[in-house]
N, C-alpha and C positions, 0 to 999 in steps of 0.2 A: 475774622479771617476764613476763609473755609481753607485747610489744608487736604491738595490732591491725595487720593487715596491709589488714582491709575494713568497709566498717562494719557495729557489732554492736545489733541489739535486743536492746532494753531487757530485762531479764531474767522481769518477767511477761508479756512477749510473748514468751518462752521459754518459759515455764508452762505455756501453752494450749494441749492437746490440739484441733486442727481440728475445723471441730462439721461432720459427714458428715449428708449428706441423706440420702432413704433412696430405697432402690434402684427404676432404672424397667426396668430390662430383665428377660429370664427370656431367657437363651440357649440353640438351639435350641426354643423354647415355640412352635407355631405361632399364638397366642393370644398377647397379653400383658394382663393385668387387674393396674392399677397400685393397691395397695391400701396400697401404704406410705409417703402422704406429706398423709392427711386430707384430698384432694381433693372436691369434692365430688361428686356420681354425674352431677350433673342439668347440671352448666354452669353460665356464667353466665348471664343477663338476654338474652336478644334485645334488649331496649332496649339493656344494656349495649354487647352486640357492636354496635351500628348507633353509638351514639353512639362508640366506638372507631373506625371507619372515617372518620368525623365531622371528623378531625383531620389525614388522610391525605393531603389538599395544603396543610397548614399547616406544616410540619413546620421551616422555615430559624426558626420563630420560637418566643422561648425561652414555659416554660411562665411561670403567672402564679406568680412566686415567695413569695406568702400562700391560695395554694389557695384563694384567696376563696368562690370556687361551691362545691367539695363542702364545705368547712368550716361555711357557708351551710345548707348541706343537711344536714347528721350536724346540725346547729342545731336545723334547723326538725322533722328526723325526730324526737330526740326532748329538743327544751324546752328546749336550751342556749345558752348565752350562745354565738356563736363566735368569739368572745375568747379565749376558755376555751381553744379546742383548737386543738393543734398537731396538721398530718398529718406524716407520714413516709414513708421506700421502706418501707415493712409494716412493722409493730409491731418490730422486731426493731433495725431505725435508732431507734426512741424508747425497746427498752430500754438499749441502749444509749449514747443519749446522756441519758440520764436518771446512769447511772451516771460519764460523763464528768463531769457540772455537779457530779453531789453528791462521789464518791468518788475518796480521791488516794491516795496513801503512807499507810501508818498506818491507815486505814482498813478498817472491815470491812462484810461486804454479806450477810447473811443469804438463805438461799433454803433450802426444803426436799429432802430425798435424792432424791427422783424429778422433782422438777423440770427443768422445761425447761433444756436445757444453756446458752442462750446468757447464762442467768442467772450463773450461773462464769464465762463469757470474757467479756461485760460489765464484772466485776468488777476482774476480773485485767485488764482491759489496760488500766482504768483507775488500775493501780499498787493498789489493795487489797488484802483478805485474801477470800476464799471460806470461808463459815463455813456449815455444814448443820448442817441442824435434824432428826432421824428425824421419819419419817412412822407414823400407827397403821393397818395397813391400808391400807396402800399412801394414804391419809388424810391430808394436812397437821394437823399436831397445834399450836393456839395453844398450850398451854405449854410443848413443843420450842421453837418458836419464841422464844418470850419467854425461856426461859433461858439461850438464845446471843446475846442482846443486851445490850452493854457499851455504855461510852458511847462505843463506839470505832466504833460502829455506825450508818454514813450512811445506810441503805436495806434494806429489807426486799422480796423479789420474794414476790408469791403470784400462783400461777398458779392460775385460781379459774373454771371447772373444769382440771384440771390435765393437763396433757399430760404422758408417755403414759398416765396409770394412768387419764384418766376420769372419778375421784373429783373430789367440790365438798365445801366448805366452805359450810354454813351461812352466810347474813348475820347472824344474830346472833356469831355467834365473831369473824365478821371485823370487829365492831364492838369486839368484846371484844377481839379482839387490838390494832387502833387507840389504843382508850383505856387500855392499858396498853404501848403505846412511850410514849418522850421527843417532845415536841414538834418537836425539831431532826431526828428521824428521819425518812425520806421510807416510805414504805409505797405500793407497787406494786403494784396488782391488776389480774394479762392475766386478760383477759377475752376472748380471742383467740376461742371457742367459745360465749359468752353464752350467741348467740342460739338453741343445738342443750338449753340446760335447761329442762325440764317441770318445775322442783318450785316448789312453796310457799315453799320457805322460801330456795330463793334471791336473789340479789341480785350485778349487775352488779359494781356502788359509785358510781352516779353521784350516790346522794344523800349519801354519807359524803363524795366529795370535795366537793360543793356547801358542805358545810356544815365540812370543815376545811383548815387550812393544811398538812399533810404530808400528803395525800394524791392520788396521781396514780392514774388506770384506763387502762389501752391497751387499743383492740378493731385487728381487720383486717378487712380486702375476700378476705385468703382465702383462707377458707372456708365456713363458705354464700355467699355470694355470688359464690363462683367465679372471682376474680379475682385467683389467687396469682401467675398469668404477669408482672400491672400494679406488684404490690409498692404495696399501700394500704393504708396504717395511719393511726391515728391515736390523740390520748393526750387527758382533761378532763382535767385539773388547775386549780391555785389561781395567779393573777395570775403571781405572784412566782412561779411554778414554770415557767409558759409564758417569760416574757419570760426565763429561760433559758434554753431549751433555742434558743430563735429567734436566741441570740448565738452558739449553737454547731454547729445545724446549717447545712447546705449550703445554699444561699440557692437552690436552684431542685430541693430533695429529691425533688419531685413529679413526675414528668411529666405531658405535656397529654393523654396518650391517659387515663392511670390517674384523673386528675381528673374526664372528660367520665365515664366511663365509671363510675367510682364515685357519683357525681349521678343515671345514671341508675339504677344497679344498686337504690341507695337508695327510687327511683320507683317499680317493680315488687313492689309488696310479694307482689301472686300469686305469683311466682317463688318469693321469703322461704317464702310458707308452704309453697310444693311442695317445699323442701327440705328444710324440718323436720318437714313431717309424714313424706315416704320414712324419715328418721331416725330419724322417734317411732314407725315400724311395725316395720323393718328389726335396730336396736339393740335389742329385744328377744328377739325371731325366731333372730338371729344366734346371740345370747347363750344362749338355752335349748336351741339345739341342740347345739350345742357344749358346753356342759357336763351333755347328757345322753351324749356320748361320754367320761365321765371326766377333762376336764378343767375346771381351774379355771377361771374367767372374772371378771376384776373388773369389780363393775356402775358402769356405764359409764353417765354426763349426756353424753358430748359425742357424737360422730359417728365413733368406734373402740370399740375395743375390748382388752383386753387379757387375752390367753390364758396359761395357765402349763402349765409341762408339767415331767414327772418329769424330775430331771437320772441317766437312765441310758440306755447307748449303742443307739442305734437307738430311744431314743424321746426326745430332748431336744428342745428350743427348738429346736438347731444343723439335727439331721435332720428335724424337720418345717419348717424353713423351706426346704434343698433340698430334698423331697420335693414343695411346693408348688411352687416356683418351677421345676420340674418343668414343671408342667402349667398353664405360665404364668402363676400366681398371688402375685405381688409384694408381700411384707407386713416389717413392719418388724422390723427385730433389734433388740434395744433395751439391748443388754450396756453399752452406753454411758453409759442412764442407772442402771445397777449392776440392772438386771434379766435377767442370763444367762439363763436360764430360765424368759422373755418372748419371747410376738413379739404385737408391735401389726397388729393388720387395723384399718383402715380401713373404714368399713361403703358396699360398694358397689352397682353396679344392682343388680336380681334375680336376673339371670343369673350375675354375680359370685360373691354372695352364697352363690347355691344350690350354687355349683361347692369355695365354700370351704367349707362344710361335709361337703360327699358325699367333696372329699379327703382330711380330716382321714381322715372313716372311714372310709379306707380304710387311713390312717399307720397309723390303730388298733389295724386289723385283722394288717394285716404288723407292726408291731408285736409283737404279742401270738403271730404267728406261726402265724394261723389261713389 
């Protein structure tokens, strides 16, 4: 028997592979276009920037631990009861809190094969067992999820739309999933990219949360609102779930700058609409031109696309990633998501989008020996 000589983490913690964010640098490139973290190319609202600066002379004061002003602004924007809104340090914070509140040793949490990496991490960190459900055409499959739900399943995470695939599940399928789950299993609808979706059969889940006791919807200000640096997330949940989250969240888990900027960002609907319009224009433009080069592009409703490459020397995703990086075009390697032959590209500025298409055209010619 080995005698420990220092504190030892729990086994479930050591089983976690640490989350690695998208790259930010391209050594040697004169100019870097960061397209690896799904950040909006329009940046934050000028009103949010002004609100951020407004608290600079009051940094000695603690923030409102209840984030009342922001919860009320979210409630007003979506017609929700602020008492059923919980804010967090990004939606990642809330995804972890939900697992901490409802999953323990012997319990299971289900998510899809190419779902957000934080789901697995949150389930393991709570002592639970992560269960993967296979996808169909890089899209969540409701029947596959249900086939993996057991009496031990305490939580099901569904990213809708999903990152990094950009695919989504119609609301009819989400409702079918919920209807078949045990009432004791919590369904978490992660709608981080919900504001980008322009499909009539899509819903982020507000209606389902309003009429259910076991559904939570999480959202973020990191994407279309451009507040990723401030880490602002929120959840809409039943009263009893809110109560559980408030018991374990940090007492000041949202800082004052995040609260003020979040409120201002919600009020600037023109900036939000401009970001959505930019995305709606450039997702099909980039997708069609990259597909014309011979690369498969998974249809996306988010602000990013998934590009597939052949598993051949000189033509692979690794080779393409290196080629793009040399030109200052930083995209996301998604091998950790079980997609070693694909790269995820955030929709950027017009300049960045055109440069990626040009670079991939050059890469394809080089790979073909032309």
